[in-house]
C-alpha positions as CSV (number, residue, x, y, z in Angstrom):
1,M,10.9,189.4,267.4
2,S,11.6,190.5,263.8
3,D,13.5,188.4,261.2
4,A,16.3,190.7,261.5
5,F,16.8,190.4,265.0
6,E,16.7,186.6,264.5
7,A,19.2,186.9,261.6
8,V,21.8,188.9,263.2
9,T,23.9,188.9,266.5
10,L,25.7,191.6,268.1
11,R,29.6,191.5,269.0
12,L,32.4,193.8,269.7
13,A,34.6,194.7,266.8
14,T,38.0,193.5,266.4
15,F,41.1,194.8,264.5
16,Q,40.5,192.0,262.2
17,D,37.1,193.3,261.2
18,I,38.6,196.6,259.7
19,R,38.4,195.6,255.9
20,E,35.0,194.3,256.3
21,L,33.9,197.4,258.2
22,E,35.5,199.7,255.5
23,S,33.5,197.7,252.9
24,V,30.3,198.3,255.0
25,I,30.9,201.9,255.6
26,E,31.6,202.5,252.0
27,A,28.3,200.8,250.7
28,S,26.2,202.7,253.4
29,V,27.6,205.8,252.5
30,R,27.4,205.6,248.7
31,V,23.9,204.2,248.8
32,L,21.9,205.2,251.8
33,Q,23.3,208.8,252.1
34,R,22.6,209.4,248.6
35,G,19.5,211.5,248.9
36,D,21.1,213.8,251.6
37,Y,24.6,214.4,250.2
38,S,26.1,214.9,246.8
39,E,28.6,212.4,245.3
40,A,31.4,215.0,245.8
41,Q,30.5,215.4,249.4
42,R,30.3,211.7,250.0
43,D,33.6,210.9,247.9
44,A,35.4,213.5,249.9
45,A,34.1,212.3,253.5
46,L,34.9,208.7,253.1
47,G,37.8,207.7,255.0
48,V,38.0,211.0,256.8
49,V,34.4,211.8,258.3
50,F,33.0,208.4,257.3
51,G,35.4,205.6,258.3
52,V,36.8,203.4,260.9
53,D,37.9,204.8,264.2
54,T,40.2,202.2,265.7
55,Q,40.2,203.9,269.1
56,L,36.5,202.6,269.4
57,I,37.7,199.2,268.9
58,A,40.7,199.5,271.1
59,D,38.3,201.0,273.9
60,G,35.8,198.0,273.2
61,T,33.1,200.2,272.7
62,Y,32.5,199.3,268.8
63,F,29.7,196.8,268.0
64,V,29.3,194.7,264.8
65,A,25.9,193.1,263.7
66,V,26.8,189.9,262.2
67,A,24.5,187.9,259.8
68,R,24.7,184.4,259.3
69,D,23.6,182.8,255.8
70,G,24.0,179.2,255.7
71,N,27.8,178.5,256.3
72,S,28.9,181.9,255.7
73,E,28.5,185.1,257.9
74,G,29.5,188.8,257.6
75,I,29.2,192.1,259.1
76,V,25.9,194.1,258.0
77,A,26.1,196.9,260.2
78,C,28.4,198.8,263.0
79,G,28.0,201.4,265.4
80,G,29.5,202.4,268.9
81,W,29.9,204.8,271.8
82,S,33.0,206.6,273.2
83,K,34.3,207.6,276.5
84,R,36.6,210.1,274.7
85,K,35.8,213.7,273.5
86,T,35.9,212.9,269.8
87,L,32.4,213.6,268.4
88,F,32.9,212.0,265.0
89,G,35.3,210.9,262.3
90,S,37.6,208.2,261.3
91,D,41.4,207.6,262.3
92,H,42.0,210.3,259.6
93,G,39.3,212.7,260.6
94,P,39.6,216.5,262.0
95,D,39.2,217.3,265.6
96,R,40.7,214.3,267.2
97,T,40.3,214.5,270.9
98,P,41.4,211.2,272.7
99,E,41.0,212.7,276.3
100,L,38.6,210.7,278.6
101,L,35.3,212.0,279.6
102,D,34.0,212.3,282.9
103,P,30.6,210.3,283.3
104,A,29.4,212.6,286.1
105,K,29.3,215.7,283.7
106,D,30.1,214.9,280.2
107,A,28.0,213.0,277.5
108,A,29.0,209.9,276.0
109,K,29.5,209.9,272.4
110,I,27.4,207.9,270.0
111,R,29.6,207.1,266.9
112,A,30.2,206.0,263.5
113,F,27.0,204.0,262.8
114,F,26.7,202.6,259.4
115,V,24.3,199.7,258.0
116,H,24.6,197.9,254.7
117,P,22.2,199.1,252.2
118,E,20.7,195.3,251.9
119,W,20.0,195.4,255.6
120,A,18.7,198.9,256.0
121,R,15.3,199.7,257.5
122,R,15.2,196.4,259.6
123,G,15.9,197.7,263.1
124,I,19.5,196.9,263.2
125,G,20.6,200.4,263.8
126,T,18.3,200.7,266.7
127,L,19.2,197.2,268.0
128,I,23.0,198.8,268.3
129,L,21.9,202.0,269.5
130,S,20.3,200.2,272.4
131,A,23.6,198.1,273.2
132,C,25.3,201.4,273.1
133,E,23.4,203.3,275.4
134,K,23.2,200.3,277.8
135,A,26.9,200.0,277.8
136,A,27.6,203.8,278.2
137,R,25.0,203.7,281.2
138,E,26.9,200.8,282.6
139,A,30.0,203.0,282.5
140,G,28.1,205.7,284.5
141,F,27.0,208.1,281.6
142,R,23.5,209.7,281.7
143,R,23.7,211.9,278.7
144,F,24.6,211.1,275.1
145,E,25.5,213.0,272.2
146,M,26.5,212.5,268.5
147,G,27.2,214.1,265.2
148,A,24.6,212.9,263.1
149,T,24.5,212.4,259.5
150,L,21.2,213.9,257.7
151,T,20.4,210.2,256.9
152,G,20.6,209.1,260.5
153,M,18.7,212.0,262.0
154,P,15.0,210.6,261.6
155,M,16.2,207.3,263.6
156,Y,18.0,209.0,266.3
157,A,15.0,211.8,266.9
158,A,12.6,208.7,267.1
159,R,14.8,207.4,269.9
160,G,14.7,210.6,271.9
161,Y,17.6,212.7,270.5
162,H,17.0,216.2,269.7
163,E,19.0,218.5,267.4
164,V,21.4,221.0,269.4
165,E,23.4,222.5,266.6
166,R,24.3,222.1,263.0
167,I,28.0,221.7,262.1
168,A,29.4,222.4,258.5
169,V,32.6,220.1,258.4
170,P,35.2,221.2,255.8
171,L,36.2,218.7,253.2
172,K,39.6,218.6,251.3
173,N,37.7,219.0,247.9
174,G,36.3,222.3,249.1
175,E,33.0,221.0,249.8
176,T,31.3,221.1,253.5
177,L,29.4,218.2,255.2
178,P,26.5,219.1,257.2
179,V,26.5,217.1,260.4
180,V,24.0,217.6,263.2
181,R,25.0,217.4,266.9
182,M,22.2,215.8,268.7
183,E,21.7,215.0,272.4
184,K,19.6,212.9,274.6
185,V,19.5,212.9,278.5
186,D,18.3,209.9,280.5
187,E,15.3,210.6,282.5
């Protein structure tokens, strides 16, 4: 087992985590997505495309990775899955569709993955993804889809997801944000 897995534990997010989640999301977007999106795209997407979706917290489908360092602990990553139609975005995002999905015919949505830059590339995103897929399977889903960032695509592709389409999400500043719809089907 790697040091990252020994240093972090997963739990479901609570509403008390929102401020800390916002901080992790902003750090992740500003640093880790720098190579894939311009500063103008990242600025305009924060809080709209990239941000906390409290419906995931309310549904009990949003995980946080908590790291312990001595007597303190903090959230270092987050990610979830959804049984609702919304593909991506925060509470303030476009195309919010809160209707429930039918596990017999619909794909669970893998949502809102962010890792603090100091904890990136340690397997924490994969750990959260595995927990999400397991929970969605337990809810009856056998297909998964997401609106992946360009930054996240390699991780998802390495875990069996394939590209379905590219979406240009319009931003308030006139920019667009490329998002990739990816899908995975259980064997």
